C-alpha positions as CSV (number, residue, x, y, z in Angstrom):
1,M,87.8,-9.4,44.7
2,E,86.2,-8.0,41.6
3,A,84.2,-11.0,41.3
4,Q,83.2,-11.2,44.5
5,F,82.1,-7.8,44.5
6,A,80.0,-8.7,40.9
7,V,78.6,-11.5,42.6
8,T,77.4,-9.7,46.0
9,A,76.0,-7.0,43.6
10,G,74.3,-9.5,41.9
11,V,72.9,-11.1,45.2
12,L,71.5,-7.1,46.2
13,S,69.8,-6.8,43.0
14,F,67.9,-9.8,43.1
15,L,66.7,-9.2,46.8
16,L,65.7,-5.5,46.0
17,A,63.7,-7.5,42.5
18,L,62.0,-10.1,45.2
19,A,60.9,-7.1,47.5
20,T,59.4,-5.5,45.3
21,L,57.3,-8.3,43.5
22,A,56.6,-9.0,47.1
23,S,55.1,-5.5,47.5
24,C,53.4,-5.7,44.9
25,N,51.4,-9.5,45.9
26,T,50.7,-7.3,49.2
27,E,49.1,-4.5,47.0
28,G,47.4,-6.4,45.3
29,D,46.1,-9.0,48.6
30,I,45.2,-5.3,50.0
31,L,43.2,-4.1,47.1
32,Y,41.4,-7.5,47.0
33,K,40.7,-7.7,50.1
34,Q,38.7,-4.4,49.8
35,R,36.7,-5.3,46.7
36,L,35.2,-8.3,49.0
37,A,34.5,-6.1,51.6
38,W,32.7,-3.9,48.8
39,K,29.1,-4.5,47.0
40,D,29.9,-3.8,43.3
41,P,26.6,-4.1,41.4
42,N,28.2,-2.3,37.8
43,K,31.4,-4.8,38.5
44,V,33.8,-2.1,37.6
45,L,35.7,-4.0,39.5
46,Q,36.0,-7.5,37.5
47,T,39.5,-7.0,36.3
48,W,40.6,-7.1,40.2
49,D,42.1,-10.6,39.7
50,P,44.4,-11.7,42.9
51,T,46.2,-14.1,41.3
52,L,48.1,-11.2,38.1
53,V,51.2,-10.4,39.7
54,N,50.9,-7.5,40.9
55,P,47.5,-4.3,40.5
56,C,49.2,-2.4,37.8
57,S,47.0,-4.1,35.2
58,W,43.6,-3.4,37.0
59,F,41.4,-0.8,36.0
60,H,41.1,2.4,38.3
61,I,44.4,1.4,38.9
62,T,48.0,3.4,38.6
63,C,51.6,2.2,39.3
64,N,54.7,4.6,39.4
65,N,57.5,2.9,37.7
66,D,58.5,0.4,40.4
67,N,54.7,-1.3,39.9
68,S,53.8,0.0,43.6
69,V,50.2,1.5,43.5
70,I,49.9,5.7,43.8
71,R,46.7,5.9,42.4
72,V,42.9,4.9,43.6
73,D,40.1,6.5,41.3
74,L,36.8,4.9,41.9
75,G,34.4,8.3,42.1
76,N,31.2,8.0,41.3
77,A,31.3,3.5,41.0
78,G,28.0,2.8,42.5
79,L,29.7,0.9,45.3
80,S,28.7,0.6,48.9
81,G,30.5,-1.1,52.1
82,P,33.0,0.2,54.3
83,L,36.6,1.1,53.6
84,V,39.0,-1.8,55.0
85,P,42.0,-0.8,57.4
86,D,44.4,-2.6,55.3
87,L,44.7,0.5,53.3
88,E,47.4,1.8,55.5
89,R,49.3,-0.2,53.8
90,L,49.3,1.1,50.5
91,R,52.9,2.8,51.1
92,N,53.3,5.0,47.9
93,L,49.1,5.7,47.9
94,Q,48.9,9.6,46.3
95,Y,45.0,9.7,45.4
96,L,42.4,8.0,46.9
97,E,39.2,9.5,44.7
98,L,35.9,7.4,46.2
99,Y,33.9,10.3,46.1
100,A,29.8,9.9,45.0
101,N,29.3,6.2,46.2
102,S,27.4,4.6,48.8
103,L,30.4,4.0,51.2
104,N,29.6,3.4,54.7
105,G,30.7,2.7,58.2
106,T,33.9,5.2,59.9
107,I,36.9,6.5,57.9
108,P,39.7,4.0,59.3
109,A,42.0,6.0,61.7
110,T,44.9,4.2,59.8
111,L,44.4,6.5,56.9
112,G,46.8,8.6,58.7
113,N,49.6,6.5,58.0
114,L,49.2,7.0,54.2
115,T,51.9,9.5,54.5
116,K,52.4,10.5,50.9
117,L,48.4,11.1,50.1
118,I,47.9,14.0,48.1
119,S,44.4,14.2,47.6
120,L,42.1,12.4,50.2
121,D,38.4,12.8,48.4
122,L,35.2,10.4,50.2
123,Y,32.7,13.3,49.9
124,E,29.5,12.4,48.6
125,N,28.9,9.0,50.6
126,K,27.3,7.8,53.6
127,L,30.2,7.5,56.2
128,T,29.8,8.0,59.9
129,G,31.9,8.3,62.8
130,A,34.1,10.9,63.8
131,I,37.2,12.7,61.5
132,P,40.0,10.8,62.4
133,T,42.7,12.7,64.2
134,T,45.3,10.4,62.8
135,L,44.5,12.4,59.4
136,G,46.5,15.5,60.1
137,A,49.6,13.4,60.1
138,I,49.5,13.7,56.2
139,R,52.3,16.4,56.5
140,T,51.8,15.8,52.1
141,L,47.8,16.2,51.8
142,R,46.2,19.0,49.4
143,F,43.1,18.0,49.3
144,L,40.7,17.0,51.7
145,R,37.1,16.5,51.2
146,L,34.6,14.7,53.3
147,Y,31.2,16.6,52.5
148,E,28.1,15.1,52.1
149,N,28.2,12.3,54.9
150,R,26.8,11.6,57.5
151,L,29.5,12.6,60.2
152,T,29.6,13.8,63.5
153,G,31.4,15.1,66.7
154,P,34.0,17.6,66.7
155,I,36.7,19.0,63.8
156,P,39.9,17.7,65.0
157,A,42.4,20.4,66.0
158,S,45.4,18.2,64.5
159,L,43.9,19.2,60.7
160,G,46.4,22.3,61.6
161,N,49.4,20.6,61.3
162,L,48.5,19.9,57.5
163,K,50.3,23.2,56.3
164,R,50.5,22.1,52.6
165,L,45.8,22.3,52.4
166,E,44.7,23.6,49.9
167,I,41.0,22.4,50.0
168,L,39.0,21.4,53.0
169,Q,35.9,20.7,52.8
170,L,33.8,19.0,55.4
171,Q,30.1,21.5,54.7
172,K,26.9,19.1,54.8
173,N,27.5,16.7,57.8
174,A,26.6,16.9,62.0
175,L,30.1,17.9,63.3
176,S,29.7,19.5,66.2
177,G,32.0,21.8,69.1
178,S,34.1,25.0,68.1
179,I,35.8,25.8,64.7
180,P,39.6,24.9,65.6
181,S,41.7,27.9,66.0
182,S,45.0,25.6,64.7
183,L,43.1,25.6,61.5
184,G,44.3,29.4,60.6
185,N,48.0,27.5,60.8
186,I,47.3,26.6,57.0
187,T,48.2,29.8,55.3
188,T,47.8,27.5,52.2
189,L,44.3,27.1,51.9
190,G,41.9,28.4,48.9
191,S,38.8,26.3,50.5
192,L,37.3,26.5,53.8
193,K,33.8,25.1,53.7
194,L,32.3,24.1,57.1
195,N,28.5,25.2,56.4
196,D,25.4,23.2,56.9
197,N,26.8,21.3,60.1
198,R,26.5,21.8,63.8
199,L,29.4,24.0,65.2
200,S,29.1,26.3,67.8
201,G,30.8,28.9,69.4
202,V,32.9,32.0,67.6
203,V,34.8,31.9,64.5
204,P,38.6,32.4,65.4
205,L,40.5,35.2,64.4
206,E,43.1,32.8,62.9
207,I,40.2,31.7,60.6
208,L,39.5,35.2,59.4
209,S,43.3,36.2,58.7
210,L,43.2,33.6,56.2
211,V,41.8,35.9,53.8
212,I,44.7,37.7,53.8
213,S,47.0,34.8,52.8
214,G,44.6,33.9,50.2
215,L,41.5,32.2,50.9
216,T,39.4,32.5,47.9
217,E,36.2,31.0,50.1
218,L,35.1,30.6,53.5
219,N,31.3,29.1,54.4
220,I,30.6,28.7,57.7
221,A,26.8,29.3,56.9
222,K,23.5,27.0,58.7
223,N,25.6,26.2,61.6
224,D,25.1,27.5,65.4
225,L,28.0,30.0,65.9
226,A,28.1,33.2,68.2
227,G,26.2,36.3,67.1
228,T,24.5,34.4,63.7
229,V,20.6,32.9,62.9
230,R,20.7,29.6,61.3
231,S,19.7,32.0,58.0
232,S,20.2,31.9,54.5
233,G,23.8,33.1,53.8
234,F,25.1,36.2,52.3
235,R,28.9,36.7,50.6
236,V,31.0,40.1,51.8
237,T,34.1,39.5,49.5
238,T,35.2,35.8,49.9
239,I,33.4,35.0,53.7
240,I,29.7,32.7,53.6
241,Q,28.3,33.4,56.9
242,D,24.6,33.5,58.5
243,K,23.1,36.9,58.9
244,L,23.8,38.4,62.3
245,K,21.5,38.4,64.6
246,T,19.6,41.4,65.3
247,A,17.8,42.9,69.0
């Protein structure tokens, strides 16, 4: 009986190791597919070799103890091209740092399946299209910075589901529509920057109430919000807004 148990345990351990290895190979395939989609004039991705057992030895990649990818750090790397939807399959990814490049195309809706993501930094790129509503499903997210792109459409109300979010910076895009009152649900917010867009309507009271709960900066200047004119903003404690309209 003991011998049978030992054999069974050994088989299970082997299968687990095999599954882990397969997962690592899959993550390498995904990242290599992303490499092929990008232009890399600075050759920062030279070590991304798909023939290796896993991508954990590649530059700009960090793995956990199970050899699963948890960080992609490629900020200011001179990359251009789109994001591939397959990135959703990096199931343990916590940090996706791709800021200050020349990435184009849309933000894949599939990124909403990265349920362990803590930081999504895509700022200072050339991304277009709408902010995916699916990002509101990443309940672990603490930092969401998409500023200085070419994003259009509304701010998704679903972002109000991100109850751990500390920084939400969407400034300097071409976002339109109203500011969702659901953002007032994020009592952990320390910075909310929505300036230099095409937002209209009024600032919800739910947003202003965040100042009481710990919001240290609220920037809504240079929009088309009711009761203000598009001009240089001024600071009222933690709030930066446009000057009030005068008769």
